[in-house]
Structures are given as C-alpha cells and as structure tokens.
N, C-alpha and C positions, 0 to 999 in steps of 0.2 A: 203500460197505460199512463196517460197524462195525469198531472196533478188534478185533484178533484175540483169540480166547479164550486167556488165559494158562493153559497146561497143565502147565508144569514145577512140581515139588514146591517148589522154592525160591521161584519167582515167586508162586505161590499162597500159600505159607507166609508170605511177607512181608505180604501183604494181610490174611490171617487174624490173624497175630500183632499187627499194628498195631491191628486192630479189637478184639481181646481186651484189649489194654492200655487202650484208650479206654473200653471197657465197665467194666473193673475200676476205673478212676479215677473214672468218673461214679458208680458205685454206692458207692464209698468216700466220696466227697465228700458224697453225699446222707445217708449213715449218720452221718458226723461232724457235719455242720451241721444235721441234722434237716430237710432241705429237702423240697420238695413232691414226693411220690412219683409223682403223675400226670405232672408235668413230667419227672421222672427217667425214667419209662417211655418217654415220647416221645423223649427224648434217646438212650436205649439203642436204641430202634427205628430212629432215624435212623442211628446208627452201623452197625447190622446191614445196613440196606438200602443204605447207601452202599457198604459192602463187597461186598454181593451184586451191585450194579451194576457194580463193578469186576471182580469174578470172572467174571461172565457164566455161560454154560454151564448146568450143572445147578442152580446156585444158585436160579434163578427157580422151577424145578420143586420144589425142596426147600421154598422159602418157601410155595408154594401148598399143598403137602401138609400142612405144619405148620398153616397157617391153617385149612384145611378139616378137619383131623383134631383140632385143639385150639381150638375156638371160644371156650373159656373163658379164653383168654389176655387180658391187659389190652387195652382198646379201642385204645390207641395202636398196638399191633402189628397188630391186625386192620384198622385204618383204613389203615395203610401198605400192607399186602399187597392190600387190596381195590382199590387204584389199579392198573389194568391197565398193565403195561409188559412189553416184550419185549427182554431184554438178550442174546439169543442171536444171534450173527452168522451170516449165511448162508454156505454153502460155495461157494467159487468153482468154476468149471467144471473147471479143471485138477485141483483136489483131488478133485472128484467122480470124474473119470476114474481118478485114482490109487487111490482107495478101492475102486472096483468092480474094478479090475485086481487089486488085492491080495486082495480077498475072493472074487471069482468066477473069477480066473485068466484073465480076458479083459477088454479095454477095452469100454466100453458099446456101441460100434458093432458089436463082434464077438459080444458076449453076447446082444444083442437085434437084431431086424430093424430097429427104429427106436428111438431114445432121445432124448427132448427134454431138452437140457442145462439148460433153465430149469425150476426147481422150480415146481410148480403149487400146492403146499400145504405148510404146516408141520405137523409131527407131534410127538409126544412125543420130545423130544431128537433130532430128526432132521428131514429135509425129504423131500418126495415128488416123484418125477418120473414122467411119463407115458411108457410104452414100448409096443412091440408085439412079439409073437413068434407065429409061425404064425397070423397074422391075428387074434390076440386082443389086446385092450387090457389093459395091465398097469399096476399102480401099484408103483413101486419106491421103497422107503423107505431112505434113506441116513443113517446115524448121524453126528452131528456129531463130528469127531475130538477126542480128549482128554476126552470126557464122563465115561467110566468112571473115569479117573484123578482127576477133580475131586471125586468124591463124598466121599471120606474127609476132605479138607481143608475142604470146604464144610460137611459135617456137624459138624465140630469147632466151627466158628463158631456154627452154629445151636444146638448143644448147650449151649455156654457161655452164650450169650445167654438161652436159655430157662430155664436153671437160676437165673438172676437173677430172672426173672419168677416162677419157681415157688418162690421163697424157699429155694433150696437143696435142695428135696425131690428124692427119687430119681425121675427121669423116664427112666432108661435104657431101660426096657421100651417106652416110647412112641417114643423116638428109634430104637430097634432095629427096631420095626415099620415105621416110615417108611423107614429105611435099607434094610431088606430088600426093600421094594417097589421102591425106586429101583434097586437092583442088578438086580432082575428086569427092569425097564423097559429097561435098556441091553443086555439079552441077547435079540437078535432070534430066536435059535434057540428060546428059551423062549416068546417071543411067538408064533412059528409053531406051536409045540405047543399053546399055549392056544387059538389060533384054530381049529386042526384039531379039538381036543376039543369046543369049542362047536358047530362045524359038524356034527359027528357026533352029538352027544348032545342038542342043544337041539331038541326036536321041535315046532317051530312054523314052519309054511310061510310065515307072514307076515314072519318075520325072515330076512334074507338076510345071510350071512356070506361074505366073499370066500374064494376057493380059494387056498391057499398053494402056491407052486411051490418045493419044497425044492432042486432043482438050480440055481435062480437066487437062492438065499438063503444067508445065513451069519449069523454072530454080529452083524455090523454092516450087513448089507444084507438087506432083506426084500422079496420079490416076491410079489404077490398079484394076483388078477384085479381089474380096475378096475370099480367100481360107479358108474354114472352116475345121479345124483339131485340133489335140492336140499338145500343145507345148511339149518340150522335157521332162520336169519334170512330166507333166500330163500323158504323154505316159508311162513313167516308172511306175507311180503310178497305171496305169490301169492293171498291172500284165500281160504283154505280155509273150508269150511263148519264150523259148530259140530260137526256129526256127525263130520266127518273128523278134526277136532282131538281130539275125545273118543276116537275109535278109536285114534289114534296114542298118546295118553297112556295109554290102557288097555293097549296092547301093551307099552309101556315098563314100566308099573307091574306088570303080571302077570309079565313076563319076569324082573324083579328077584327076586320071591318064588319063582317056579318054579325059578330057578337056585339060590337059597338053599336051598330045602328038598329039591329032588330031585337036584341036581348037587353041592350043598355047595361051590359056587364062584360068585363073582359077578364080572361085568365091573365093576371098581371105579373107573372114571374117568367121572364124570357130565358131562364136558365136552360141550356141545351139538355140538361139531365131530365127535364120534364117532358121530353119527347122520346118515344120509342118507335123505331121504324119496323113495321110489321110486314107480313106477307101480303101480296096482291096490292101493293101500293098504299096500304092503309097506315094511318099514323095514330099511335097511342098517345093520349094526352093525360098526364098524371099530375098529382100534387096541386090541389085546388085550395091551398091555404091562403094564397094571396089573390083575391078576386076583388076587382074594383067595380062598384056600382056607379053608373054615370047619371048625374042629375040631368033631367030632360031640358031644363032651361039652358044649362051650360052647353049641352050637346047641340042645341039649336044655334047658339052663338058661335060655337066651335066650327060647326058645319058651314055657316054663312061666311065666316072668315076664310075658311079654306077654299070655298068656291070662288070667292073674290080673288084670292091669291092665284088660283089657277087661271082665272079670267084676266089676270094682269091689271087689276084695279089700281087706280092712282094711290100714292102713298097716303094722301089725306083721308081717303076712304078707309084704309087699313088702320090708320091711327085711331079712328072712331071705334072700330071693332075692338082694338086692344084697350081703349079707354073703358068700353062697356064691360070688358073682361077683368078690369081692375089692374091691368099691367102697365098702364100709362096714367100718371096722375094728372089732374086738371091744372093746366098752366096756360100760358099764352100759346096760340096755335104754332108759333115758330119753335118754342121750346119743346112742345109735344112732338112735332115733326122731327126735330133734331134728335130727340131721345129715341124715337122709332128708328131713324136711319142709322144711328150709331150703335144701338144695342140690340134691337130686335130684328131688323132687316137682314143682317148677315145670317141669322139663324133660321128665320122662317123661309127664306129662299132655299136654304139647304134642305129644310124639312120637306118642302113641297117638290123638290127636284125629282124624286122617283115617280111622282104622279103626273108629270107634265106630258109625257108622251104616251103612246099606246102600250108601251112596255118599257121595262128598265132592266138592263143587263148588269148584274153585279160582278160579272167576270171582267167586263170592260171597265166598270167603275169600282174597281177593287179597293180604291182609296177613299170610299165614301165616309167610313167611320173616322179615318185619320183626318180628313178634311173637316169633319164635324167637330172633332176635339180641338183642332187647331183654331177653328172659328170661335169656339167657346172660349178658349184661352185668350184670344185677342180681345174678345168682348169683355171678359172679366177683368183684364188688366185695366180697362178704362172705367168699368161700371160695376164691379162686384158688390158695391154698397147698395145696389138696387135690388138685392136679393129679396127684400121685403115685398117687392111688387110682383113676385111670381104668383100666378094663380095656382093654388095647390091642386086643383082638379087636373092640371096638366102633368103632374109628377109621374104617375103610374102609366098614363097614356103614352107619354113620350118615351119613358125608359123601356116600356115593353116593345114599342114599335122599333126603336133604335136597336134594341137587343136582337130583334128578329133580323134587321138589316145586317147586323154583324154576322149572324149565322149564314145569311144568304151569300155574303162575301166569301166566307170559308167554303161554301158549296160551289161558288162560281156560277150561281144560278140566275136565270132570267125569269121575271114575273110579268104577266099581263096586267095592266091597270084599268082596263075598260070597265069591268064589272064593279070595281070599287067606286069608280067615278059615277057610275049609274046609281049605285046605292046612295051616294052623296046627293045627287040631283033629285032622286026620288024622295029623300028625306026633307028636302028644302020646302 
C-alpha cells in the first residue's frame, strides 16, 4: 500500500510552503539572469508535480481539472499532467469499516446483506465496493479520508504556480470555478441529488442512470444500484460493429447538448470510466460528482455566438460576442479585431468544425484532438498571458465536449449533427 495521505494542516502546509519557495526562487532567478523561459516553465512544473505526488489525495484531481480546463497553459505543464499517474492510496479494510460505521451508523456486515471488503473500482476521490441488500446488487462508493481537508492547501499550491505561468494576471475566477466543482465532488449527498435529478428529467430510455439509496448514503458514502456492463476499453476490445459504435457515440453526443439546452446542466466529467456499455445498445452513465449548472444568460450568449459562427458571420460580429462574454477587453476596434484573429479565431473555428456539416466522421478526422492541442500551443506561445480573459463558464463545457470527441476518435465513430443544430436554433 502507498504511503498514507498527509491530512494535517501542518503536514500539508510544509509541503506546499516548500514548493512555493522553490517556485519563487526559480522565477526570480530566471528574471534576474534572463534565462530560458521554456526551461523555467519545465522547472516550475517539476516542482508542482513533485509536491502533488507528495501530497497525494485531491491533488491529482486538481491537476487534471486544471489541465483539462486550461489547455492554453505552457506545454511543459500540459506534458507533465498528460502522463497518467495515480497518487491516491487505497483505503484499508479496517478504515472502510470505520467510515461506514461512522457514516451509516452500522458496520458493513450489518448495513448490507453482503459487503465485499475488496474495492472493485476507483472513483472520483473514492473507491467502490460491491454489496447486496434485499437480493439487489449495489455499488457502494466510500470517500478517501482527509480529501475535503486537503482541497484548500492543494489549491493554494496550484494557484501560486499558475499565477507564475499567467504572468501574474488575475485568474481567481478560473481557480474559483475549479475549486467549486472540487468541493461539490466530495459531497456525496450533492452527488446523490445530481444523479436523482438526471434520472428523473433525462428523458432517454437508452441512457441508464443508477438508482440512489438515500438510507444507505451520506456525505462520504454513496450507495446506488449496480450496473453490469463493459467499460470503454473492454467494449472496444469486444469488436463492436461500426453501426454499434456510431450509435453509442451519437447517444453521448446528443445527450450532452440535450442536457445543456433543456436541463441547463451537464455531466461534466468526460472520463471514459463514467460510461458502461450495456445490453440492447443502452449506455450506463455513472459518477455525478462533477455536474455543471449553466447560467441562462451565459447560455443565450453562448448559443448566439455559435449560431453566428455556423452562419459564417463577419469577424467584427464575432468580436462583439466575445466582448459581451468578457473574453475580449474594450480597446480600439483594430486591437480587438487583432486579438480575436490571433488568439480566439484559430480555436473557435476548430471548436465549430464538427457541427458544420450534416455529420462528422471521427474516423476520417482522427487527428481532431491532435490539431486542437497544436492550435492551442501555437496560440499560447503568443498570448498565454491573456489567461485572465477566459470566461470561467466555458471551462467545464469545453473540457467535457472535447473529452467526448477524443472518445469518438478512439471509436472511429461518426455522429449526425442535425438534431443538435435544431436544438440550438430552437433555443435562440
């Protein structure tokens, strides 16, 4: 078993404090000596990730959220986080028993008819055990201890480091958005409410959402019905037909936009582990810890912008949209237009690409994600100091949709876009 998660304020504070001093020293040295900025970014990224590895716990999740939400950070940071690692220790059996007793008022063998002490899956900031009650199979998610306490100290490290990457610009709104989702993810009562909401209001019989059992759940334990299906990699390994892969991709694609425009909430974690491929072409959707509620005024602006993008509106019209969204600051028309054409245009053209035609084939456009990251890297080389102008409402929308597109590439799937565009026009 890995070294225990350091949960005390003092123990975590020492790790963070040491890292902050190192980051400050490296940035000062680079400024004084006029050193290589790319190398300096790599050194700062190394300090951050060494500290994250020592802190364990929620740090990994934070780093993932930051990387997915802010892909315009320097390549050194993105390259570090793209290397998959898992620094969260498992919970031993004695601690699992203690947590369930504290949270549910009974030990596992008393709260359930049967309870497997060996976790069968990892989840967002927790691990999942198989249990039975009244002849029904259940999934019991148990939160890693100390996770909630770790968020504040870990976020201070990330915030400090990112400010250096952002040339001291104000990124409080972005950090606040990420932090808000993290605090929500460690509240299993909120996750239970999210799952219940989607189960009640998501009117698609092909999507299966587990039933929540409130009497067997709490803030740190969540019990739901167990869905038996194939995970993403196992599904692909089963050699499904092209028609089957297209149908599943379409289901995921349509569900994102239906949720966005009709429920004004999206399941905002595109991790492939959150999908289960069931019999009869049904799709299991699990882990509702990260759900983004969409502000109606923002959605109206977002929709109007994307309709104009699809219609091929003039750049000056698009500049006004982005100004209203706070992503272009008020300057002379020429400077505003230049900023749009240099920084935003390469990205929004790519973003809208899958929606331009009646369908989009990710087998043909298998390099979509690669082109996306290359475009991001080119933009950030010129303008990564403009990070403060990012509208935080975009973070989880973009990262979810782009995460789905990456899945579609792996599936080599094609999606029809007409229903989505109808949703957009109807909402206008």
